C-alpha positions, 0 to 999 in steps of 0.5 A: 163632511158633518155639520159644524154647527148643530141644527137649531130647534125651529118654531113649529109654524116655520118647520111646518111651512118649510116641510109643506113647501119643500118636503123637508126642512132645509139644513141652512135654515136649521143652522142659521136659526141659532140667530132667529133675526138673521135667519128671518132677514136671510129668508126675506132677502132670499124671497125678494131675490127670487122675485126679481124678474128683469133677467130670465130665471134660467140665467139666474139659476144657471149662474147660481149653480156655477157659483155653487160648483166653483165653491163646492156647495153641494147643497146649493147645486142640489136645491138649484137643480131641483128648483130648475126642474120645477121652473121647467128648465131643460133638465139636460141643460141644467144637469150640465152646468157644473161642466158647462165649459165642455157641454154643447148645450148652452147658448152664447148668452148662457156661456157669458152668464156662466163666465160672469158667475165664475169670474165674480166668484174667483178671489179676487174677482176676474170680471173683464170690461169686454164681458161686462159690455157684452152682458150690458148690451144684451141685458141692459143696465137693470139686468146686469145689476140684477144678475150681479147682485144675484150672483153675489147672493149666490156667493153669500149662500154657497160660502156660508153653507160650505163653511157651516159644513152643510152638504146636499140633502138629496133634493136632486135625487128625484130628478131623472137626469143626474147632475154632472160633476164639475170639471176644473177649467184646466181639465176642460182646456186639456180635454180631460 
């Protein structure tokens, strides 16, 4: 897939800061910079989302990766797997998020979070009262609100990137364990 919107020219200081932070300029920033106010607002919101700390970072990273796998956002999967390793998350576990239904590395809470992420991402959403109650019991009200908004943000990012034709930039290529490919829920149920 090719970019559907050409990359915009970024101010030198923005470009340099991103290269210093990530080694390259993320394509989502280059595309959204056609609307500088929107790009700046998105970066501010993304930074704020990254500072929330009621819910463990690993749960949120896994949730974002589950959203990305379901939507098909290679860029989000790529960058989140890379960031998971920088957060010192278990690389074997992070690599299995796209196949979480059949992987035996996830705790019951992690499975509930991954289920919740997929249920929120499905159109229309398929979140159940039982699943919400289990997460509320473990995470508390503030935690469940944080997780829900975080997953909503992941949907925004993944859907925009996919619509713009943005794909993986190879961030996860530096990771020693390859990222698994997504297994469709029907495939998992049949053992395929």
